[in-house]
DRENPA-3360 file (N, C-alpha, C; in nm, 2 decimals, always signed):
BEGIN
1 = MKQMMQIY = +5.41/-16.90/-1.81/+5.42/-16.80/-1.91/+5.45/-16.86/-2.05 ~ +5.53/-16.97/-2.05/+5.55/-17.03/-2.18/+5.43/-17.09/-2.24 ~ +5.35/-17.16/-2.16/+5.22/-17.21/-2.20/+5.13/-17.11/-2.25 ~ +5.13/-16.99/-2.19/+5.05/-16.88/-2.23/+5.08/-16.83/-2.37 ~ +5.21/-16.82/-2.40/+5.25/-16.78/-2.53/+5.21/-16.88/-2.64 ~ +5.22/-17.01/-2.60/+5.18/-17.11/-2.69/+5.03/-17.11/-2.72 ~ +4.95/-17.08/-2.62/+4.81/-17.06/-2.64/+4.78/-16.95/-2.73 ~ +4.86/-16.84/-2.72/+4.83/-16.72/-2.81/+4.86/-16.76/-2.95;
9 = RDNREAVE = +4.97/-16.84/-2.98/+5.01/-16.88/-3.11/+4.90/-16.97/-3.17 ~ +4.85/-17.06/-3.09/+4.75/-17.16/-3.14/+4.62/-17.09/-3.17 ~ +4.59/-16.98/-3.10/+4.46/-16.91/-3.12/+4.48/-16.77/-3.18 ~ +4.59/-16.75/-3.25/+4.62/-16.62/-3.30/+4.51/-16.56/-3.39 ~ +4.46/-16.63/-3.48/+4.36/-16.58/-3.57/+4.23/-16.53/-3.49 ~ +4.19/-16.61/-3.40/+4.07/-16.58/-3.32/+4.10/-16.46/-3.23 ~ +4.22/-16.45/-3.17/+4.26/-16.34/-3.08/+4.26/-16.21/-3.16 ~ +4.33/-16.21/-3.28/+4.34/-16.09/-3.36/+4.20/-16.05/-3.41;
17 = GFLLTTIS = +4.11/-16.14/-3.44/+3.98/-16.11/-3.48/+3.90/-16.04/-3.37 ~ +3.92/-16.09/-3.25/+3.85/-16.03/-3.13/+3.90/-15.89/-3.11 ~ +4.03/-15.87/-3.12/+4.09/-15.74/-3.09/+4.05/-15.64/-3.20 ~ +4.05/-15.68/-3.32/+4.02/-15.59/-3.43/+3.87/-15.55/-3.43 ~ +3.79/-15.65/-3.39/+3.64/-15.62/-3.38/+3.62/-15.52/-3.27 ~ +3.69/-15.54/-3.15/+3.67/-15.45/-3.04/+3.72/-15.31/-3.07 ~ +3.83/-15.30/-3.14/+3.88/-15.17/-3.17/+3.79/-15.10/-3.28 ~ +3.74/-15.17/-3.37/+3.65/-15.12/-3.47/+3.52/-15.07/-3.42;
25 = DNPHQDLD = +3.48/-15.12/-3.30/+3.36/-15.07/-3.23/+3.38/-14.93/-3.18 ~ +3.50/-14.88/-3.18/+3.53/-14.74/-3.13/+3.59/-14.66/-3.24 ~ +3.51/-14.60/-3.32/+3.55/-14.54/-3.45/+3.61/-14.40/-3.43 ~ +3.62/-14.34/-3.32/+3.67/-14.21/-3.30/+3.81/-14.19/-3.35 ~ +3.83/-14.08/-3.42/+3.97/-14.05/-3.46/+4.02/-13.92/-3.40 ~ +3.94/-13.84/-3.34/+3.98/-13.72/-3.27/+3.94/-13.75/-3.12 ~ +4.04/-13.79/-3.04/+4.01/-13.84/-2.91/+4.02/-13.73/-2.81 ~ +3.92/-13.72/-2.72/+3.93/-13.63/-2.60/+3.94/-13.72/-2.48;
33 = EGQVRNFF = +3.95/-13.66/-2.36/+3.97/-13.73/-2.24/+3.85/-13.83/-2.21 ~ +3.73/-13.78/-2.24/+3.62/-13.87/-2.21/+3.62/-13.99/-2.30 ~ +3.65/-13.98/-2.43/+3.65/-14.09/-2.52/+3.76/-14.19/-2.48 ~ +3.88/-14.13/-2.44/+3.99/-14.22/-2.40/+3.95/-14.30/-2.28 ~ +3.88/-14.24/-2.18/+3.83/-14.31/-2.06/+3.74/-14.42/-2.10 ~ +3.65/-14.39/-2.20/+3.56/-14.49/-2.25/+3.63/-14.61/-2.32 ~ +3.74/-14.58/-2.39/+3.82/-14.69/-2.45/+3.87/-14.78/-2.34 ~ +3.93/-14.72/-2.23/+3.99/-14.80/-2.13/+3.88/-14.88/-2.05;
41 = KRLPCLSD = +3.76/-14.82/-2.04/+3.65/-14.89/-1.97/+3.60/-15.01/-2.05 ~ +3.59/-14.99/-2.18/+3.55/-15.10/-2.27/+3.65/-15.21/-2.29 ~ +3.78/-15.17/-2.28/+3.89/-15.26/-2.30/+3.97/-15.28/-2.18 ~ +3.94/-15.37/-2.09/+4.02/-15.39/-1.97/+4.16/-15.44/-1.99 ~ +4.18/-15.49/-2.11/+4.32/-15.54/-2.15/+4.41/-15.43/-2.21 ~ +4.35/-15.31/-2.23/+4.42/-15.20/-2.29/+4.51/-15.14/-2.19 ~ +4.64/-15.12/-2.22/+4.74/-15.06/-2.13/+4.78/-14.92/-2.17 ~ +4.80/-14.89/-2.30/+4.85/-14.76/-2.35/+4.78/-14.74/-2.49;
49 = MYLIDENG = +4.76/-14.61/-2.52/+4.71/-14.57/-2.65/+4.75/-14.43/-2.68 ~ +4.77/-14.40/-2.81/+4.81/-14.26/-2.85/+4.78/-14.25/-3.00 ~ +4.78/-14.12/-3.05/+4.76/-14.09/-3.19/+4.88/-14.04/-3.26 ~ +4.90/-14.08/-3.39/+5.01/-14.04/-3.47/+4.96/-13.98/-3.59 ~ +5.02/-13.87/-3.64/+4.97/-13.80/-3.76/+5.03/-13.87/-3.88 ~ +5.00/-13.82/-4.00/+5.05/-13.88/-4.13/+5.20/-13.87/-4.14 ~ +5.26/-13.78/-4.07/+5.41/-13.77/-4.08/+5.48/-13.85/-3.98 ~ +5.41/-13.93/-3.90/+5.47/-14.02/-3.80/+5.50/-13.95/-3.67;
57 = EQITPTWR = +5.44/-13.83/-3.64/+5.47/-13.77/-3.51/+5.35/-13.79/-3.42 ~ +5.38/-13.83/-3.30/+5.28/-13.85/-3.20/+5.22/-13.72/-3.16 ~ +5.08/-13.70/-3.18/+5.02/-13.58/-3.16/+4.93/-13.57/-3.03 ~ +4.94/-13.68/-2.95/+4.87/-13.68/-2.82/+4.96/-13.74/-2.72 ~ +4.93/-13.72/-2.59/+5.01/-13.78/-2.49/+4.98/-13.93/-2.49 ~ +5.07/-14.01/-2.43/+5.05/-14.15/-2.42/+4.95/-14.18/-2.30 ~ +4.83/-14.22/-2.33/+4.73/-14.24/-2.23/+4.75/-14.38/-2.17 ~ +4.74/-14.38/-2.04/+4.74/-14.51/-1.97/+4.61/-14.52/-1.88;
65 = RKSHDMSM = +4.59/-14.63/-1.82/+4.46/-14.65/-1.75/+4.44/-14.55/-1.64 ~ +4.54/-14.51/-1.57/+4.52/-14.42/-1.46/+4.60/-14.29/-1.47 ~ +4.67/-14.27/-1.58/+4.75/-14.16/-1.60/+4.78/-14.13/-1.75 ~ +4.85/-14.03/-1.78/+4.90/-14.00/-1.91/+5.04/-13.94/-1.91 ~ +5.11/-13.96/-2.01/+5.25/-13.92/-2.02/+5.26/-13.81/-2.13 ~ +5.27/-13.68/-2.08/+5.28/-13.57/-2.18/+5.41/-13.56/-2.25 ~ +5.51/-13.62/-2.18/+5.65/-13.61/-2.24/+5.66/-13.68/-2.38 ~ +5.57/-13.78/-2.40/+5.57/-13.85/-2.53/+5.51/-13.78/-2.65;
73 = KGTDRGYF = +5.44/-13.67/-2.62/+5.38/-13.59/-2.72/+5.48/-13.52/-2.81 ~ +5.47/-13.54/-2.94/+5.57/-13.48/-3.03/+5.68/-13.58/-3.06 ~ +5.68/-13.70/-3.01/+5.78/-13.80/-3.04/+5.77/-13.85/-3.18 ~ +5.88/-13.87/-3.24/+5.88/-13.92/-3.38/+5.86/-14.07/-3.38 ~ +5.75/-14.11/-3.44/+5.71/-14.25/-3.44/+5.73/-14.31/-3.59 ~ +5.81/-14.24/-3.67/+5.82/-14.28/-3.81/+5.88/-14.42/-3.82 ~ +5.96/-14.46/-3.73/+6.02/-14.59/-3.74/+5.92/-14.70/-3.72 ~ +5.81/-14.67/-3.65/+5.70/-14.76/-3.63/+5.62/-14.77/-3.75;
81 = INRIQFNE = +5.59/-14.66/-3.81/+5.50/-14.65/-3.93/+5.57/-14.72/-4.05 ~ +5.70/-14.70/-4.06/+5.77/-14.75/-4.18/+5.78/-14.90/-4.18 ~ +5.77/-14.97/-4.07/+5.80/-15.11/-4.06/+5.67/-15.20/-4.05 ~ +5.55/-15.13/-4.06/+5.43/-15.21/-4.05/+5.35/-15.20/-4.18 ~ +5.27/-15.29/-4.20/+5.18/-15.30/-4.32/+5.04/-15.32/-4.28 ~ +4.95/-15.22/-4.32/+4.81/-15.22/-4.29/+4.74/-15.32/-4.38 ~ +4.63/-15.38/-4.33/+4.55/-15.46/-4.42/+4.45/-15.38/-4.50 ~ +4.37/-15.44/-4.57/+4.28/-15.36/-4.66/+4.18/-15.28/-4.58;
89 = NGNYVSSP = +4.16/-15.31/-4.45/+4.07/-15.23/-4.37/+4.15/-15.12/-4.29 ~ +4.28/-15.11/-4.31/+4.36/-15.01/-4.24/+4.40/-15.05/-4.10 ~ +4.41/-15.18/-4.07/+4.44/-15.23/-3.94/+4.57/-15.31/-3.95 ~ +4.64/-15.31/-3.83/+4.77/-15.38/-3.82/+4.77/-15.44/-3.68 ~ +4.81/-15.57/-3.67/+4.83/-15.63/-3.54/+4.97/-15.69/-3.53 ~ +5.04/-15.65/-3.43/+5.18/-15.69/-3.42/+5.19/-15.83/-3.36 ~ +5.31/-15.89/-3.36/+5.34/-16.01/-3.29/+5.36/-15.98/-3.14 ~ +5.34/-16.07/-3.05/+5.36/-16.04/-2.91/+5.51/-16.00/-2.89;
97 = YICANSGQ = +5.53/-15.91/-2.80/+5.67/-15.86/-2.76/+5.67/-15.83/-2.61 ~ +5.79/-15.81/-2.56/+5.81/-15.78/-2.42/+5.82/-15.63/-2.41 ~ +5.73/-15.57/-2.33/+5.74/-15.42/-2.31/+5.86/-15.39/-2.23 ~ +5.93/-15.29/-2.28/+6.06/-15.25/-2.21/+6.03/-15.18/-2.07 ~ +5.92/-15.12/-2.06/+5.89/-15.05/-1.93/+5.84/-15.15/-1.82 ~ +5.74/-15.23/-1.86/+5.68/-15.32/-1.76/+5.74/-15.46/-1.76 ~ +5.80/-15.50/-1.87/+5.85/-15.64/-1.87/+5.75/-15.74/-1.90 ~ +5.62/-15.70/-1.93/+5.51/-15.79/-1.95/+5.49/-15.81/-2.11;
105 = PKVSIARK = +5.44/-15.92/-2.15/+5.41/-15.95/-2.29/+5.30/-15.86/-2.34 ~ +5.32/-15.79/-2.45/+5.22/-15.70/-2.50/+5.20/-15.73/-2.65 ~ +5.09/-15.68/-2.70/+5.06/-15.68/-2.85/+5.01/-15.54/-2.89 ~ +5.05/-15.49/-3.00/+5.01/-15.36/-3.04/+4.91/-15.37/-3.16 ~ +4.81/-15.28/-3.16/+4.72/-15.27/-3.28/+4.73/-15.13/-3.33 ~ +4.74/-15.11/-3.46/+4.74/-14.98/-3.52/+4.62/-14.97/-3.62 ~ +4.55/-14.86/-3.61/+4.44/-14.84/-3.70/+4.45/-14.71/-3.77 ~ +4.45/-14.72/-3.90/+4.47/-14.60/-3.99/+4.33/-14.54/-4.03;
113 = YPDGKIAV = +4.31/-14.41/-4.00/+4.19/-14.34/-4.03/+4.20/-14.27/-4.17 ~ +4.08/-14.24/-4.23/+4.08/-14.18/-4.36/+4.17/-14.05/-4.38 ~ +4.18/-13.97/-4.27/+4.25/-13.85/-4.28/+4.40/-13.87/-4.26 ~ +4.45/-14.00/-4.25/+4.59/-14.03/-4.23/+4.64/-14.05/-4.09 ~ +4.56/-14.01/-3.99/+4.59/-14.03/-3.85/+4.59/-14.18/-3.82 ~ +4.68/-14.22/-3.73/+4.69/-14.36/-3.69/+4.68/-14.37/-3.54 ~ +4.58/-14.45/-3.49/+4.57/-14.47/-3.35/+4.64/-14.60/-3.31 ~ +4.72/-14.60/-3.21/+4.80/-14.72/-3.17/+4.75/-14.76/-3.03;
121 = FDLDVVAV = +4.72/-14.89/-3.02/+4.67/-14.95/-2.89/+4.77/-15.06/-2.85 ~ +4.82/-15.05/-2.72/+4.90/-15.15/-2.67/+4.82/-15.23/-2.57 ~ +4.81/-15.36/-2.58/+4.73/-15.44/-2.50/+4.81/-15.55/-2.43 ~ +4.77/-15.58/-2.31/+4.83/-15.69/-2.23/+4.79/-15.82/-2.28 ~ +4.88/-15.91/-2.32/+4.85/-16.04/-2.38/+4.78/-16.13/-2.27 ~ +4.83/-16.13/-2.15/+4.76/-16.21/-2.05/+4.62/-16.17/-2.03 ~ +4.59/-16.04/-2.02/+4.46/-15.99/-2.00/+4.37/-16.02/-2.12 ~ +4.43/-16.02/-2.24/+4.35/-16.05/-2.36/+4.31/-16.19/-2.36;
129 = LTKMHLID = +4.40/-16.29/-2.33/+4.37/-16.43/-2.33/+4.27/-16.46/-2.21 ~ +4.28/-16.39/-2.10/+4.19/-16.40/-1.99/+4.05/-16.36/-2.03 ~ +4.04/-16.24/-2.10/+3.91/-16.19/-2.15/+3.84/-16.29/-2.24 ~ +3.92/-16.36/-2.32/+3.86/-16.45/-2.42/+3.84/-16.59/-2.35 ~ +3.87/-16.61/-2.23/+3.86/-16.73/-2.15/+3.94/-16.84/-2.21 ~ +4.06/-16.80/-2.27/+4.15/-16.90/-2.32/+4.24/-16.95/-2.20 ~ +4.26/-16.86/-2.10/+4.34/-16.90/-1.99/+4.27/-16.84/-1.87 ~ +4.30/-16.89/-1.75/+4.27/-16.83/-1.63/+4.39/-16.75/-1.58;
137 = SNRLISKL = +4.36/-16.62/-1.55/+4.47/-16.54/-1.51/+4.54/-16.59/-1.39 ~ +4.67/-16.62/-1.40/+4.75/-16.68/-1.29/+4.86/-16.59/-1.25 ~ +4.84/-16.46/-1.25/+4.95/-16.36/-1.22/+4.98/-16.38/-1.07 ~ +4.88/-16.40/-0.98/+4.91/-16.41/-0.84/+4.99/-16.53/-0.82 ~ +4.96/-16.65/-0.88/+5.03/-16.77/-0.86/+5.17/-16.75/-0.92 ~ +5.18/-16.68/-1.04/+5.31/-16.66/-1.10/+5.40/-16.58/-1.01 ~ +5.35/-16.47/-0.95/+5.43/-16.39/-0.86/+5.47/-16.46/-0.73 ~ +5.37/-16.54/-0.68/+5.40/-16.62/-0.56/+5.51/-16.72/-0.59;
145 = SVWVYALL = +5.50/-16.78/-0.71/+5.61/-16.88/-0.74/+5.74/-16.82/-0.75 ~ +5.75/-16.69/-0.81/+5.88/-16.62/-0.82/+5.93/-16.60/-0.68 ~ +5.85/-16.55/-0.59/+5.89/-16.52/-0.45/+5.93/-16.65/-0.38 ~ +5.86/-16.75/-0.39/+5.89/-16.88/-0.33/+6.03/-16.93/-0.38 ~ +6.04/-16.93/-0.51/+6.17/-16.98/-0.57/+6.28/-16.89/-0.52 ~ +6.26/-16.76/-0.52/+6.36/-16.67/-0.48/+6.40/-16.69/-0.33 ~ +6.30/-16.71/-0.25/+6.33/-16.74/-0.11/+6.41/-16.86/-0.08 ~ +6.36/-16.97/-0.14/+6.42/-17.10/-0.13/+6.56/-17.11/-0.20;
153 = GGGLVLLA = +6.56/-17.05/-0.32/+6.69/-17.05/-0.39/+6.80/-16.96/-0.31 ~ +6.75/-16.85/-0.25/+6.84/-16.77/-0.17/+6.89/-16.85/-0.04 ~ +6.79/-16.93/+0.01/+6.83/-17.01/+0.13/+6.93/-17.12/+0.09 ~ +6.92/-17.17/-0.03/+7.02/-17.27/-0.07/+7.16/-17.20/-0.09 ~ +7.16/-17.08/-0.14/+7.28/-17.00/-0.16/+7.35/-16.98/-0.02 ~ +7.27/-16.94/+0.08/+7.32/-16.92/+0.21/+7.38/-17.05/+0.27 ~ +7.31/-17.16/+0.25/+7.35/-17.29/+0.29/+7.49/-17.33/+0.23 ~ +7.49/-17.30/+0.10/+7.62/-17.33/+0.02/+7.73/-17.25/+0.08;
161 = LFLGIYGL = +7.71/-17.12/+0.11/+7.81/-17.04/+0.17/+7.86/-17.09/+0.30 ~ +7.76/-17.13/+0.38/+7.79/-17.19/+0.52/+7.88/-17.31/+0.50 ~ +7.84/-17.40/+0.41/+7.92/-17.52/+0.40/+8.06/-17.49/+0.34 ~ +8.06/-17.39/+0.25/+8.19/-17.35/+0.19/+8.29/-17.29/+0.30 ~ +8.23/-17.21/+0.39/+8.31/-17.15/+0.50/+8.35/-17.26/+0.60 ~ +8.26/-17.35/+0.62/+8.29/-17.47/+0.71/+8.41/-17.55/+0.65 ~ +8.40/-17.57/+0.52/+8.51/-17.65/+0.46/+8.64/-17.57/+0.46 ~ +8.64/-17.44/+0.44/+8.76/-17.36/+0.45/+8.82/-17.36/+0.59;
169 = IGFVKAVL = +8.73/-17.35/+0.69/+8.78/-17.36/+0.83/+8.85/-17.49/+0.86 ~ +8.79/-17.60/+0.80/+8.85/-17.73/+0.82/+8.99/-17.73/+0.76 ~ +9.00/-17.67/+0.64/+9.13/-17.66/+0.57/+9.23/-17.59/+0.65 ~ +9.19/-17.47/+0.71/+9.28/-17.39/+0.79/+9.32/-17.47/+0.92 ~ +9.23/-17.55/+0.98/+9.27/-17.63/+1.09/+9.37/-17.74/+1.05 ~ +9.35/-17.80/+0.93/+9.44/-17.90/+0.88/+9.58/-17.84/+0.87 ~ +9.59/-17.71/+0.82/+9.72/-17.65/+0.80/+9.79/-17.61/+0.94 ~ +9.70/-17.56/+1.03/+9.76/-17.50/+1.15/+9.79/-17.61/+1.26;
177 = YYGDETLH = +9.70/-17.71/+1.26/+9.71/-17.81/+1.37/+9.76/-17.94/+1.31 ~ +9.88/-17.94/+1.27/+9.94/-18.06/+1.21/+9.95/-18.17/+1.31 ~ +9.90/-18.29/+1.28/+9.90/-18.40/+1.37/+9.81/-18.51/+1.33 ~ +9.77/-18.59/+1.42/+9.68/-18.71/+1.39/+9.55/-18.67/+1.33 ~ +9.50/-18.55/+1.37/+9.37/-18.51/+1.32/+9.38/-18.43/+1.18 ~ +9.50/-18.42/+1.13/+9.51/-18.34/+1.00/+9.43/-18.40/+0.89 ~ +9.44/-18.54/+0.87/+9.37/-18.60/+0.77/+9.22/-18.59/+0.79 ~ +9.18/-18.60/+0.91/+9.03/-18.59/+0.94/+8.98/-18.45/+0.90;
185 = YVFKSIIG = +9.06/-18.34/+0.93/+9.02/-18.21/+0.89/+9.02/-18.19/+0.74 ~ +9.11/-18.26/+0.67/+9.12/-18.25/+0.53/+8.99/-18.31/+0.47 ~ +8.96/-18.43/+0.52/+8.84/-18.50/+0.47/+8.71/-18.41/+0.49 ~ +8.70/-18.36/+0.61/+8.58/-18.27/+0.64/+8.58/-18.15/+0.55 ~ +8.70/-18.10/+0.52/+8.71/-17.98/+0.44/+8.67/-18.01/+0.30 ~ +8.71/-18.12/+0.24/+8.68/-18.16/+0.10/+8.53/-18.18/+0.09 ~ +8.47/-18.25/+0.19/+8.33/-18.28/+0.19/+8.24/-18.16/+0.19 ~ +8.28/-18.06/+0.29/+8.21/-17.94/+0.30/+8.21/-17.85/+0.17;
193 = ITLAIAIY = +8.33/-17.84/+0.11/+8.34/-17.76/-0.01/+8.27/-17.82/-0.13 ~ +8.29/-17.95/-0.14/+8.22/-18.02/-0.25/+8.07/-18.01/-0.24 ~ +8.01/-18.03/-0.12/+7.87/-18.01/-0.10/+7.83/-17.86/-0.13 ~ +7.91/-17.77/-0.09/+7.88/-17.63/-0.11/+7.87/-17.60/-0.26 ~ +7.96/-17.66/-0.34/+7.96/-17.63/-0.49/+7.84/-17.69/-0.55 ~ +7.80/-17.82/-0.51/+7.69/-17.88/-0.56/+7.56/-17.81/-0.53 ~ +7.54/-17.77/-0.40/+7.42/-17.70/-0.36/+7.42/-17.56/-0.43 ~ +7.53/-17.49/-0.44/+7.53/-17.36/-0.50/+7.49/-17.37/-0.65;
201 = DLAKTILE = +7.54/-17.47/-0.72/+7.50/-17.49/-0.86/+7.36/-17.52/-0.87 ~ +7.30/-17.60/-0.78/+7.15/-17.62/-0.79/+7.08/-17.49/-0.76 ~ +7.12/-17.41/-0.66/+7.05/-17.28/-0.63/+7.06/-17.19/-0.75 ~ +7.18/-17.18/-0.81/+7.20/-17.09/-0.93/+7.10/-17.14/-1.04 ~ +7.09/-17.27/-1.07/+7.00/-17.31/-1.17/+6.85/-17.27/-1.14 ~ +6.81/-17.29/-1.02/+6.67/-17.26/-0.98/+6.65/-17.11/-1.00 ~ +6.74/-17.02/-0.95/+6.73/-16.88/-0.96/+6.73/-16.83/-1.10 ~ +6.81/-16.89/-1.18/+6.82/-16.85/-1.33/+6.69/-16.89/-1.40;
209 = QEVFYRSL = +6.65/-17.01/-1.38/+6.53/-17.07/-1.45/+6.40/-17.00/-1.41 ~ +6.38/-16.98/-1.28/+6.25/-16.94/-1.22/+6.24/-16.80/-1.17 ~ +6.35/-16.73/-1.16/+6.34/-16.60/-1.10/+6.39/-16.49/-1.19 ~ +6.52/-16.50/-1.23/+6.58/-16.39/-1.31/+6.56/-16.40/-1.46 ~ +6.56/-16.51/-1.52/+6.56/-16.52/-1.66/+6.44/-16.61/-1.70 ~ +6.32/-16.58/-1.66/+6.20/-16.66/-1.70/+6.17/-16.64/-1.84 ~ +6.19/-16.74/-1.92/+6.18/-16.72/-2.07/+6.03/-16.71/-2.10 ~ +6.00/-16.63/-2.21/+5.86/-16.62/-2.26/+5.84/-16.70/-2.39;
217 = TLEEGSEY = +5.94/-16.78/-2.43/+5.93/-16.87/-2.54/+5.93/-17.01/-2.50 ~ +5.85/-17.09/-2.56/+5.84/-17.23/-2.53/+5.95/-17.31/-2.58 ~ +6.04/-17.34/-2.50/+6.16/-17.42/-2.54/+6.15/-17.56/-2.50 ~ +6.13/-17.65/-2.59/+6.11/-17.79/-2.57/+6.25/-17.85/-2.52 ~ +6.23/-17.93/-2.42/+6.35/-18.00/-2.36/+6.43/-17.92/-2.26 ~ +6.37/-17.80/-2.22/+6.45/-17.73/-2.11/+6.45/-17.80/-1.98 ~ +6.34/-17.88/-1.95/+6.34/-17.95/-1.83/+6.45/-18.06/-1.82 ~ +6.48/-18.12/-1.94/+6.58/-18.22/-1.95/+6.72/-18.15/-1.92;
225 = KTLTKFLT = +6.74/-18.03/-1.97/+6.87/-17.96/-1.95/+6.89/-17.93/-1.80 ~ +6.78/-17.88/-1.74/+6.79/-17.85/-1.59/+6.82/-17.98/-1.51 ~ +6.75/-18.09/-1.54/+6.78/-18.21/-1.47/+6.92/-18.26/-1.50 ~ +6.96/-18.25/-1.62/+7.10/-18.30/-1.66/+7.20/-18.22/-1.58 ~ +7.18/-18.08/-1.57/+7.28/-18.00/-1.50/+7.28/-18.04/-1.36 ~ +7.16/-18.06/-1.30/+7.16/-18.10/-1.16/+7.23/-18.24/-1.13 ~ +7.20/-18.33/-1.22/+7.26/-18.46/-1.21/+7.41/-18.46/-1.22 ~ +7.46/-18.37/-1.31/+7.60/-18.35/-1.33/+7.67/-18.30/-1.20;
233 = SIIIALSI = +7.60/-18.21/-1.13/+7.66/-18.16/-1.01/+7.66/-18.27/-0.90 ~ +7.55/-18.35/-0.89/+7.55/-18.45/-0.80/+7.65/-18.56/-0.83 ~ +7.67/-18.59/-0.95/+7.77/-18.70/-0.99/+7.91/-18.65/-0.96 ~ +7.94/-18.53/-0.98/+8.08/-18.48/-0.95/+8.10/-18.48/-0.80 ~ +8.00/-18.43/-0.73/+8.01/-18.43/-0.58/+8.03/-18.58/-0.53 ~ +7.94/-18.67/-0.57/+7.95/-18.81/-0.52/+8.08/-18.88/-0.57 ~ +8.13/-18.84/-0.68/+8.26/-18.90/-0.73/+8.37/-18.86/-0.64 ~ +8.38/-18.73/-0.60/+8.48/-18.68/-0.51/+8.46/-18.75/-0.37;
241 = ESLMVVFK = +8.34/-18.76/-0.32/+8.31/-18.83/-0.20/+8.35/-18.97/-0.20 ~ +8.33/-19.04/-0.31/+8.37/-19.18/-0.33/+8.52/-19.20/-0.32 ~ +8.59/-19.10/-0.38/+8.74/-19.11/-0.37/+8.78/-19.09/-0.23 ~ +8.72/-19.00/-0.16/+8.75/-18.97/-0.02/+8.73/-19.10/+0.07 ~ +8.61/-19.16/+0.04/+8.58/-19.28/+0.12/+8.68/-19.39/+0.09 ~ +8.72/-19.41/-0.03/+8.83/-19.51/-0.06/+8.95/-19.48/+0.02 ~ +9.00/-19.36/+0.02/+9.12/-19.33/+0.09/+9.10/-19.35/+0.24 ~ +8.98/-19.30/+0.29/+8.96/-19.32/+0.44/+8.95/-19.46/+0.48;
249 = VAIDDIRN = +8.88/-19.54/+0.40/+8.87/-19.69/+0.43/+9.00/-19.75/+0.42 ~ +9.08/-19.72/+0.33/+9.22/-19.78/+0.31/+9.31/-19.75/+0.43 ~ +9.29/-19.63/+0.49/+9.37/-19.59/+0.60/+9.32/-19.65/+0.73 ~ +9.18/-19.65/+0.75/+9.13/-19.69/+0.88/+9.11/-19.84/+0.89 ~ +9.03/-19.90/+0.79/+8.99/-20.04/+0.80/+8.96/-20.09/+0.66 ~ +9.05/-20.17/+0.60/+9.04/-20.21/+0.46/+8.92/-20.31/+0.45 ~ +8.87/-20.36/+0.56/+8.76/-20.46/+0.55/+8.62/-20.39/+0.51 ~ +8.62/-20.26/+0.53/+8.50/-20.18/+0.49/+8.50/-20.13/+0.35;
257 = MNYAFYLI = +8.60/-20.18/+0.27/+8.61/-20.13/+0.13/+8.48/-20.16/+0.05 ~ +8.40/-20.26/+0.09/+8.28/-20.29/+0.01/+8.19/-20.17/+0.01 ~ +8.19/-20.09/+0.12/+8.10/-19.97/+0.12/+8.14/-19.87/+0.02 ~ +8.27/-19.86/+0.00/+8.32/-19.77/-0.10/+8.28/-19.82/-0.24 ~ +8.29/-19.95/-0.25/+8.25/-20.01/-0.38/+8.10/-19.98/-0.41 ~ +8.02/-19.99/-0.31/+7.87/-19.96/-0.33/+7.85/-19.82/-0.37 ~ +7.93/-19.73/-0.31/+7.91/-19.59/-0.34/+7.96/-19.56/-0.49 ~ +8.07/-19.62/-0.52/+8.12/-19.60/-0.66/+8.03/-19.66/-0.76;
265 = SGVGILIV = +7.97/-19.77/-0.73/+7.87/-19.84/-0.82/+7.75/-19.75/-0.84 ~ +7.71/-19.68/-0.73/+7.59/-19.59/-0.74/+7.62/-19.47/-0.83 ~ +7.74/-19.42/-0.82/+7.78/-19.31/-0.91/+7.78/-19.36/-1.05 ~ +7.83/-19.48/-1.08/+7.83/-19.54/-1.21/+7.69/-19.55/-1.27 ~ +7.59/-19.59/-1.18/+7.45/-19.60/-1.22/+7.40/-19.47/-1.26 ~ +7.43/-19.37/-1.18/+7.39/-19.23/-1.21/+7.44/-19.18/-1.35 ~ +7.57/-19.21/-1.37/+7.63/-19.17/-1.50/+7.55/-19.24/-1.62 ~ +7.53/-19.37/-1.60/+7.45/-19.44/-1.71/+7.31/-19.38/-1.73;
273 = SMAVLNYV = +7.25/-19.35/-1.61/+7.11/-19.30/-1.62/+7.11/-19.16/-1.69 ~ +7.21/-19.08/-1.66/+7.22/-18.95/-1.73/+7.24/-18.96/-1.87 ~ +7.33/-19.06/-1.91/+7.35/-19.09/-2.05/+7.22/-19.13/-2.13 ~ +7.15/-19.21/-2.06/+7.02/-19.26/-2.12/+6.92/-19.14/-2.13 ~ +6.92/-19.05/-2.03/+6.83/-18.93/-2.03/+6.87/-18.84/-2.15 ~ +7.00/-18.81/-2.16/+7.05/-18.73/-2.27/+7.01/-18.79/-2.41 ~ +7.02/-18.92/-2.42/+6.99/-18.99/-2.55/+6.84/-18.97/-2.58 ~ +6.76/-19.00/-2.48/+6.61/-18.99/-2.49/+6.57/-18.85/-2.53;
281 = SRKKQ = +6.63/-18.75/-2.45/+6.59/-18.61/-2.48/+6.63/-18.56/-2.62 ~ +6.74/-18.60/-2.66/+6.79/-18.56/-2.80/+6.70/-18.63/-2.90 ~ +6.66/-18.75/-2.88/+6.58/-18.82/-2.97/+6.44/-18.76/-2.98 ~ +6.39/-18.71/-2.87/+6.26/-18.65/-2.86/+6.26/-18.52/-2.94 ~ +6.37/-18.44/-2.92/+6.38/-18.31/-2.99/+6.40/-18.33/-3.14;
% end
């Protein structure tokens, strides 16, 4: 979606020219049902259209491809008229925006007729770019990606909850069954809860980025932020695990302390790598 919006910006002049030429080929200012159907047939990217009089009142229903909304007739559209400026040919093309009803990117065209009436056309940005062969429509892939990310992200959340419950059960056992196994239960509890936090943070990042808050603006460096957030979770988890390994080795067999050293060294390398990543990403931005 981000790349699609960038394509629109790069080809804005050509896209607007195509839209205005297409709209100008339909000069009707008194629309009946047949003319409206003809509009939708000639413009596959058209999603809504209606007429406004010179006072800013909508004088027709809002026509859609397969239906119409009579409740919108008589609506005051003065706020729309007051904030737009028509060109010398009486046309206006808006910037892309997100439709409140569908959540899809739209662009609106307004055409002013000699008698003062204004026709408003709402068009689907994805369909417009597809019609101009600037993109291949990837709505199926996009929806599939959302469902896959939602499924796998939800699975990670369930796994995090399982590990968290496992860790809490270990903590309860450590409290209730005081003895030689207490420290063992404490270690298992800390490991389970730490992994649960790291996995949940990863799942939350995936769901936020790819499912719930998919941005329509091209934000450079967002991939670095996601990777940095993930690395931070991993570093925190491994740091806690390293501390646990040091304690466990110190209690069980001090000769295995070199393994704890290797683990701590690995965490140090990750920290340095993340610092280099942050430096490079900021330099690039």
